[in-house]
N, C-alpha and C positions, 0 to 999 in steps of 0.2 A: 172688341170681342176676342176672348181667348180662343186659341186653337182647340184646346181641350179643357173642359171644366168638370171636375169630379167633386161631388159633395157627399160626405158622410156615407161612403160606399162600404157595404159589407157583402161577403159572398161565402157560401158554404157548400161543400159537396155532401149532401145529405145532412148528417149531424156533425160533420167535421168542419169547423171554421177555418177559412183560408185567409180571408181579408176582413179586417174589422175597422170601421170608422175611418176610412181612407178619404182624405180630401186633398185635391191638387189642382192648381190652376197653371196652365202652360200657355204663355202668350205666343203670338205668331213669331216664327223664326227663332225660337229658343232651341238650343242644343242641350237636351236633358239626358243625363246618365241615370239608369236605374240599377241599383246594386242590392245584393242581399244574399243570404245563405240559400242553399237548395231547399225546396219546399217552403220558401218564404212568401210565395204568392206572385212572383214576377211574371211568369208565363200566364197565370190566370188573369192578372191585370191587363196584359196585352190582349188577351182574347176578349175581354170585356170592352176594351177600347175599339177593337176590330169588329165588334158586334156579333161575335161567335158565342158569347155567353151573356146572360142577363144577370145583373146584381140581385142579391137577395133583398137588399134595401139600399136606399140612396139613389142618386141620379148621376148620369153621365151625359155630357153634351160634347159632341165632336163637330167642330166647324159650325156651331150654332144649331145643330140638329141632333137626331138620334144617331148612335153608331151605325145602325143598320142602313140608314139613309145616306150616311157619309161614306160608306164603304168604298164606293168607286173613286173617292178622292183621296184614298190612302194607299200608299205603297208599302208592302211588307216583305222583309227579307228574313226567312226562317233560319233557325240554327242549322237545320239539315234540309236538303232539298227533298221534295215530296216524290221524286222519281229516282229510280236506281241509277247509279253512276254509269252503268253499262247500257242504259237505254239508248237506242240508236238515233240521237238527235244532235244537231249542230248547235253551236252557240247562238247563231242568228235565230234558229227556231225556238230556242229557250227564251230569248229576249222578246220575240213576237208573242209569246204566251201572255205577256203583259198587256197586249191589245185585246185580248178576249173580253167580250162584253162592252168594249168601247166603240167598236166600229160596226160594220154590217154583219148580220148573222149568216147570210147565205152568200156563197161565192168566194170564200176565202179572204185572205188579208188584202186590203186595198193598197193602192200606191202610197197613200198618206200613212198607213200603218207601217209600211216598209221604210219610209223616209224617217219616221219617228224612231224606229229601231236602229237605223243607221246613225241617227243623231246621238242617241244615248250610248251606243257602243263607242262612238268617238269620244264622248264625254267621259266615259269610264275607261278609256284607253284599251279597248279590246277589239277594235275594228279589224286588226290583223288576224284575229282568232275566229272571225265570223263563220267560216266553213269548217272549223275544227270540231270534231266530236267531243262531247263533254267528258267522256271517259279518258280523253287525252290531256285534260286540264290539270294543272296543279291546284292545290287548295285555294291559293290566293286568286288564281284566274277564275275558278268557279265562283268565288264570292263576288268578284266584280261582275260576272255574268248575271248573278242573282240580283245584284244592285241594279244593273241595267234593266233587267226584267221588271223590277219594281218601278223604275223611272219611266218605263214605256207606257204606263197607264197615266202619265202626267199628273202625279199626285201633288197635294198641298202639304201632306204630312208623310214623312218616311219613318217607318218603324223597323228596327233591326233587333233580332233576338240572338245574342251571342255571336256577332258576325266574325269574330276573330278566333273562334274555336278551331284548333288544329292547323293554325298557320303560324309561321315564325315571326319574330319581332320586327324584322325589316318590312315584311308584307303588312303587318299590323299597322305600322306607322304610315305606310303608303295608303292603306285603306282609310285611315282616319284623316289623313290630309285631304283625300277626296271628299269625305263627309263634311269637312270644314268648309270646302268650297261650295258644296251643295247647300249648306246651311245659309248661304247668302240669299237663297230664294225659298228654302223649305224649312218647316219645323221638323226637327229630328229627335226621335226617342231611341236610345240604344241601351239594351240590357247587356251587362257585362259583369264578370267576376273580378276584373282587374281594376279596382278602384283607383290605384295609384296612377295607372296609365291613362285612363279616360279623364282624370282630373286636369290633365294638360290640354284638353280639347273642349270639354263641355262647360256650359255656363253654371249649371247647378247639378247636384247629385241627390237623387231621391233614394233614401235608404229604406228598403222595404223588408220587413220581417213580420208579416201579418198586419202590422200597422205601419204607417209611413211618416217619415220626417224628411223634409228637404233641407239641404245645406248648400250654401255657396261653396265653391271648390276650395277657397282659401280657408274655410272653417273646418275642413276635414282633418282630423288628427287621430292619434292612437285611441283616445277615449271614445270617440264616435264609432270607430271600427269595432272596438271591444264591445260596446253596447249593442251594435248591430248583429254581431256574430255570437254573442253570449259566450265568449271564450277569451282566454288570454291572447294577446298579440305581441309580436316583437317587431319593432321598426328598425330597419337597417338603412343608414344613410350612406350613399355612395358619393364621394367628393371627387369630381373629375375636373 
């Protein structure tokens, strides 16, 4: 069974088409990169997979069921956190948010919830930041906290929307090295604008600009990028 199965999916906001005839099969433990121009439909596709939007036509199966039923088995890392950076919470409290809806409703977080939070903070190498306020974090540290929050719900699929926005190249490499390790047990989808960088990590690249075409990373070349972005491209080779 595929982790995600999308067949002939289309979606429109009113009369404005955003996705047309998108089909995609993602097997378990694939590391898939999704690239494309702004307004190409990337965020809309993620929202459909997460069960936040319903397609105009076509079908979506996530872990063998509907996206809405599978939602608790998905971990999501947004491009921007849904809370203000100066909100008075610690890293540990942010990570524990991933346990909401997973444990008991009354009485606060359980001992098991806190143990899971400690485990994923260790895995993402932010244990030493547990009591630090999020306003004191660097961009890379905040991204690791958001990944830890997503892992705290013990997902089978991890979805990340532009996780390396506003962080430098060294931190970007470190984050993707972490994702590569997580891919040993999780299916991972990552939206990115940096097609050259993610090609070194992902198994396939899904090129999305209203319609979708999947490529193996070794098949990505200047012609593919030009067709995707509908513009002239210049390829620069760095020989080190």
